[in-house]
N, C-alpha and C positions, 0 to 999 in steps of 0.2 A: 725473399726466401731465405730461410736459415740453412745452415750447412746440412743438417739432417734431411731436410726436404730436397736439397739439391742432390745429395747422394742417392736418395730414393729415385729421383727422376733419372739420374745417370744409370743406375742399375736397371730400371725399367726400359730405358732406351736401348741399352746393350742387349737385353733379353728380347725385346721386340725386333730389333734389327737382326738378331740371330734367327728368330722365327721366320722373318721375311726371307732372309738368305737361304734358309733351309728349304723353302718352298720353290726356289728358282730352278729353272731348267739349265742345262749346260750352256745353251745359247745365251740365256739371260745373264749368266755370269760374265760373259765377254762383252756385254753392251757398254758403249761409252756413257759416261755420266756427265752431268753439268760441271763437275769438278774437272777442269781442263786437263786432258792428257791421261786421265785415270778411267779405267773400266770399273765395273762393279767390284771385281776382285781386288783391285788396288785400294778402293775405298774400304772394303771389308778388312783388308790386311792392316790398313792404317788405324782403323778403329780399335783393333786388338793390340796394337803395339804399345800404346802409351803406358799402361800400368805395368808392362813387362820390361820397360827400358830403364837401365841404370845410368847414373852419371858417367861412369866409365865408358859404357857403350856409346853414349852421346858424344863424348870426346873423341872416341875412335872414329865414329861415323862422320863427325865434322871434318876430321883430317882427310878421310876418304873423299869427302865432298869439296875439298879444297877451300874450306872455310865458309861455305855457303849453307845457311840454315835451310833455305828452301830446297836446295839440291839434296841435302841430307834427308829431309822428309820424303822427297820424291824417291830417292834411291832405296831407302829402307822399305818403303811401301811396295815398290816394284819387286824387290828381292823376296820379301815375305809373301807376296801374292803368287809366287810360283808353287806354293803349297797346294795340295788338293783342296777342292771346295769344302768337303766335310771337315777337314782339319781347320780351315779358316773359321768355319762356324763354331767348332769346338773351342778354338782359341778365344773367340769373342765371348762365347757363353761362359768360359772360364774366368772372364774378368768380372762377372756379376758377383757382387759382394766384396770385391777388392776395395781397399781404402788407400790404394797407392795411386799417385798421379805421375805423369811424365815429368822428368826433371824440369823445374822452372815453371811448370804449368799451375794455374790456379784452378780451384774446383769450378768456379763459374765458367771459365774458358773450356774446361773439359766437358761440362754439360752442354754449352753452346756448340762445341765441335760435334758432339754426338747427335744433337738435334739437326744441325745443318747437313751432316753427312748421311743421316737417315733419310732426309729428303733427297739427297743426291741419288741414293739407291732407288728409292721409290719412284722418282721421276724417270729414271733410266728404264725401269721395267713397267711403267704405266700403272702403278698402284697408288692408292691414297695411304698416307701415313700420318694420321692426325697428331698434332702437337698439344701437350697439356697447356692450357691458356696462360697460367701463371709462369710456367717455365719458359714459354715462348716470349712472354713479356720481358722477362729478365734477360733472355738471350738477345732479343731485339735491341734492348737498351744498351747492352754491352757492345753489340756490333755497331750501333750508331755512334757510340762514344769512342770506339777504338780507331786509331789512325792506321798505321801499318799492321797487317797487310790489306785491310779491307777498304779504308778510306770512304766509308759509306756517305758521310756528310759532304765530302767533296764531290763524289760521283753523282749524288742525288740532290745537289744544290738546286733550288728552284722548284722542288716538289714537296708536297705535304703527304706524308705516309700515315695511314690510319688502319689499324686492325679492326675487323668487324666482329671478331669473336674473342678479343682480349682487350684489356684496358691499356692500350699503347698507341701513341701517336708521336710524330716528330716531324720537324721541318715546316716550311711554309712555301706556298705556291700551288701549282696544279695538283689536284688530289690523285693519289694512288691508294686504293683501298682494297681490302680482301682479307682472307683468313691468315692468321699469323704464320701458318705453315708455308704459305706462298710468299709471304713477305720476307721471311728469314733468308731464303736463298738469294733474293734480290739484294738484301743488305750485305750479303757475303760475296756479292759480285757476280752472281749467276743471273741469267735472263730466261731460263727455261720455264719458269712459272708465271711469266707475264700473261699468258692467255687466261690465267685464273684470277687476274687482278682487274679491277675496274677503275673508272674515273678518267678524267681528261688527261691526267699525267701518265697513266698506263698506256693510253692511246699514243701519246707523244713518244714514249720509250719504245713501244712496239714499232712505230714508224721509223725511228732511228735504227732499230735493229734490222729492219728490212731494206734499208737503203744500201745500194751497191757500194762496195769499197771504192775509194778514189783511185783513178788510174795512176800507175807508177810514174814517177818523174825522172828525167835524166837517164832513161834506159835501165834503171835499177829494178830488179824483180820485187 
């Protein structure tokens, strides 16, 4: 995809996510998402923050987070999420048409982030949120090639992933197949879309997910 096409997808995803958020009930805004520790409102807040964040703000927030990038992302999303739901929707819709990215972020990463977090919201509220096949392919390949923080190749070693609605596949081993919108969360470290995936590999992952956690050793919790 060229840059113009990626910007168009990013604008569309922000607008579609705002439409989805606008349709939610107050209870749905508080639902936990597959993005660990975040409710729908934290995900919505995060999606709107990138284009509005300056380098100076990032430096200030990094200090507040004691040097941790992950903690900075979490803290800023939680703080912004305190805003009323209509304002969060307006903040996100206000990003449509912006050609600014978060400091240090590439356009491909911004598009991938919007696609994955759009699925986080949709899964949390039980909705379908289709992904454009070509954009999904680009995002899937990016997630597969990226190490930190996703480590998809390491986590999914021994599995062959195949999209049934996009020209994308990766890995070798037991097959995991399904729509690209269900594969993207898996590549990003979520398991909530496993029921929508087929193949022997999906069954193996589902069985692992349902296994009880090992008993603590040495009296430690």
